C-alpha positions as CSV (number, residue, x, y, z in Angstrom):
1,P,105.8,125.6,98.4
2,P,103.3,126.1,95.8
3,S,103.8,128.0,92.9
4,P,102.9,128.9,89.2
5,E,105.4,126.1,88.2
6,N,104.7,123.7,90.2
7,P,100.6,124.4,91.9
8,F,100.6,121.7,94.5
9,G,104.7,122.5,95.3
10,T,106.7,120.0,95.8
11,T,107.6,116.8,98.0
12,Q,110.6,114.8,99.4
13,G,113.0,114.1,96.4
14,Q,111.6,116.8,94.7
15,Y,108.7,114.9,92.9
16,D,105.9,117.3,91.9
17,L,103.1,116.7,93.6
18,Y,100.4,117.9,91.3
19,Y,102.1,115.2,88.7
20,G,101.9,112.6,91.9
21,I,98.1,113.9,92.8
22,I,96.5,113.5,89.2
23,W,98.6,110.2,87.9
24,G,98.0,108.5,91.2
25,T,94.1,108.7,90.7
26,R,94.8,106.0,88.1
27,T,96.6,104.1,90.5
28,A,94.0,104.3,92.8
29,Y,90.9,103.7,90.6
30,R,92.6,101.1,89.3
31,I,93.6,99.7,92.7
32,G,90.0,100.3,93.8
33,I,88.0,98.7,90.7
34,L,90.7,95.1,90.4
35,V,90.6,94.5,93.8
36,V,87.0,95.2,94.1
37,V,85.7,92.8,90.7
38,A,88.3,90.1,91.3
39,S,86.8,90.2,94.9
40,I,83.0,90.0,93.5
41,L,83.7,87.3,91.2
42,I,85.1,85.0,93.9
43,G,82.5,85.5,96.4
44,I,79.9,84.9,94.0
45,V,81.9,81.3,93.2
46,I,82.6,80.8,96.9
47,G,79.0,82.1,98.1
48,A,76.4,80.7,95.6
49,L,78.4,77.1,95.8
50,A,77.7,77.5,99.1
51,G,74.4,79.2,99.3
52,Y,72.4,76.8,96.8
53,Y,73.7,73.0,97.2
54,K,74.2,74.0,101.3
55,G,75.3,70.6,103.7
56,I,78.8,69.7,103.6
57,I,80.0,72.1,100.3
58,D,78.5,74.7,102.8
59,E,80.6,74.2,105.4
60,V,83.5,73.7,103.9
61,L,83.8,76.7,101.5
62,M,82.6,79.0,105.2
63,R,84.9,77.4,107.6
64,I,87.7,78.4,104.9
65,T,86.2,81.8,104.9
66,D,85.8,81.5,108.5
67,I,89.9,81.4,109.0
68,I,89.9,84.2,106.5
69,L,87.6,86.1,108.1
70,A,89.3,85.7,112.3
71,F,92.2,87.8,110.7
72,P,92.2,91.6,110.6
73,A,92.1,92.5,107.1
74,L,95.1,95.4,107.2
75,I,97.6,92.4,109.0
76,L,96.5,90.0,106.6
77,A,97.0,92.4,103.8
78,M,100.5,92.8,104.6
79,A,101.6,90.1,106.1
80,L,100.4,88.6,102.3
81,A,102.1,91.5,100.5
82,V,105.6,91.4,102.4
83,A,105.4,87.7,101.5
84,F,104.7,88.8,97.8
85,G,107.8,91.1,97.1
86,P,107.4,95.3,97.3
87,G,104.9,95.8,94.4
88,L,101.7,97.7,93.1
89,D,100.3,93.7,91.9
90,S,101.3,92.8,95.1
91,I,99.1,94.8,97.1
92,T,96.5,94.1,94.7
93,L,96.7,90.4,94.6
94,A,97.0,90.7,99.2
95,L,93.6,92.9,98.9
96,V,92.4,90.6,96.7
97,L,92.9,87.7,99.2
98,V,91.7,89.0,101.5
99,W,88.4,90.9,100.6
100,W,86.8,88.3,98.6
101,P,85.0,86.5,102.1
102,A,83.2,88.8,102.5
103,Y,81.1,89.1,99.5
104,A,81.2,85.0,99.4
105,R,79.0,85.4,103.3
106,L,76.2,88.0,101.5
107,V,76.1,86.0,98.3
108,R,75.7,83.1,100.7
109,G,73.0,84.8,102.7
110,E,71.0,85.9,99.5
111,F,70.8,82.5,98.5
112,L,69.9,80.8,101.3
113,R,67.0,83.4,101.1
114,I,66.1,83.4,97.7
115,T,66.6,79.6,97.0
116,S,63.6,79.4,99.4
117,E,61.8,81.0,97.0
118,D,58.4,80.0,95.3
119,F,59.4,80.5,91.9
120,V,63.2,78.6,92.7
121,E,61.1,75.8,93.4
122,A,58.9,76.1,90.7
123,A,61.7,76.1,88.4
124,K,63.2,72.9,90.2
125,A,60.0,71.1,89.8
126,I,59.7,72.4,85.5
127,G,63.7,70.7,85.5
128,C,65.8,73.7,85.3
129,S,69.2,72.8,85.0
130,D,71.4,73.8,89.0
131,F,73.5,76.9,86.5
132,R,70.1,77.7,84.6
133,I,68.8,77.6,87.6
134,I,71.9,80.2,89.9
135,F,72.3,82.5,87.3
136,R,69.0,82.7,85.8
137,H,66.8,83.1,88.4
138,V,68.3,83.0,91.9
139,L,72.0,85.5,91.2
140,P,69.6,88.3,89.2
141,N,67.6,89.0,92.4
142,A,70.5,88.9,94.8
143,I,73.2,91.1,92.4
144,F,71.8,94.2,94.3
145,P,73.1,94.0,97.9
146,L,76.6,93.4,96.4
147,I,76.5,96.8,93.7
148,V,76.0,99.0,97.3
149,M,78.5,97.3,99.1
150,A,81.0,97.3,96.0
151,S,80.8,100.6,95.7
152,L,81.2,101.6,99.3
153,D,83.9,98.8,99.2
154,I,86.5,100.5,96.0
155,G,86.8,103.8,98.9
156,S,88.5,101.6,101.9
157,V,90.5,98.9,99.6
158,V,92.3,101.9,98.0
159,L,92.4,103.5,101.6
160,T,93.9,100.1,102.8
161,A,96.1,99.9,99.8
162,A,97.6,103.1,100.6
163,A,98.7,102.4,104.4
164,L,100.5,99.5,102.9
165,S,102.4,101.7,100.4
166,F,102.6,104.4,103.4
167,L,104.2,101.7,104.9
168,G,106.5,101.1,102.5
169,L,105.4,98.0,100.7
170,G,103.9,99.5,97.5
171,P,105.4,100.7,94.2
172,P,108.9,101.9,93.9
173,E,109.7,105.4,94.4
174,G,108.4,108.1,92.6
175,Y,105.3,106.1,91.5
176,A,102.6,107.6,91.2
177,D,100.4,106.7,94.8
178,W,99.1,108.8,97.0
179,G,99.9,107.0,100.3
180,Q,103.8,106.5,98.9
181,L,103.0,110.5,98.8
182,I,102.3,111.1,102.6
183,S,104.7,108.6,103.2
184,L,107.4,111.3,101.9
185,S,105.8,113.6,103.8
186,R,106.5,112.6,107.1
187,N,110.0,114.1,108.0
188,W,108.2,117.6,107.1
189,I,105.0,117.1,108.9
190,I,106.7,120.3,111.0
191,G,108.4,123.2,109.6
192,T,110.8,125.0,110.8
193,A,111.4,127.2,114.5
194,Q,110.1,129.7,113.2
195,N,107.6,128.3,110.9
196,P,105.9,125.3,112.1
197,F,103.2,125.4,109.1
198,A,106.3,126.1,106.0
199,Y,105.8,122.5,104.1
200,W,101.8,122.4,105.1
201,H,101.1,121.2,101.4
202,V,103.5,118.1,101.7
203,W,101.0,116.9,103.9
204,V,97.4,117.9,103.5
205,I,96.8,118.4,100.1
206,P,97.6,114.1,99.3
207,G,95.6,113.6,102.5
208,I,92.5,115.9,101.1
209,F,92.0,113.9,97.7
210,L,92.3,110.7,99.6
211,F,89.4,111.7,102.2
212,L,87.4,113.0,98.7
213,F,87.9,110.0,96.6
214,V,86.6,107.9,99.7
215,M,83.4,110.3,101.0
216,G,82.8,110.6,97.3
217,W,82.5,106.5,97.1
218,N,80.6,106.4,100.5
219,M,78.6,108.9,98.9
220,L,77.9,107.1,96.4
221,G,77.1,103.7,97.5
222,D,74.4,105.5,100.2
223,A,73.0,105.9,97.2
224,L,72.7,103.4,95.1
225,R,71.8,101.8,98.6
226,D,68.2,104.1,98.8
227,A,67.4,103.7,95.3
228,L,68.3,99.3,95.4
229,D,66.4,99.1,98.5
230,P,62.9,98.4,98.2
231,M,62.3,99.0,102.1
232,I,63.2,102.1,101.4
233,R,61.8,103.3,97.9
234,R,58.7,102.0,99.5
235,R,58.3,104.6,102.4
């Protein structure tokens, strides 16, 4: 149980929960930010090409996107993580391959809307290159929904990564990771016959930190949506 030497107590294998929670935060930020940034970059490229050029390019890219979206995200990420082998890098790569289609569809929808505006037609009329129109005129007007979605997704990515780590697909035992800490507590959820809550700390404390992390990013995403949505600002 918690003590002055171990403020959060220890878990199975006598791993210090305080150490695991604090350094596990670094792991959570690493996975969340890397997955979201990589997914945004892939989504921008594919969504911009599909939404700007339309036609056969749009059909091919969106059908590939639909194939990935047809699979449940957690199941597909699990299969990819198994194929790549256990480890933090495998989880990160698997989540990137699962997460980018949502950004691609969002960017495509924004490009389809914005490219029909008069200022884009005017840019084409004066001879601006496709590259300049995409990155100078269209993308800056399509970036705000991406920011909101990214802030909401960081918590979801970390929660999914914790689930994969809980299933044994994450880093090796002893690495600071919230999902692994919760996995180590499985055998200690029910304490002794005299005190069923004798080992409450092994699952309550990691669960609280994971809950607060995800809730914090969701609240940030809601705040950004309220700040960047012109319809809400107009009220």
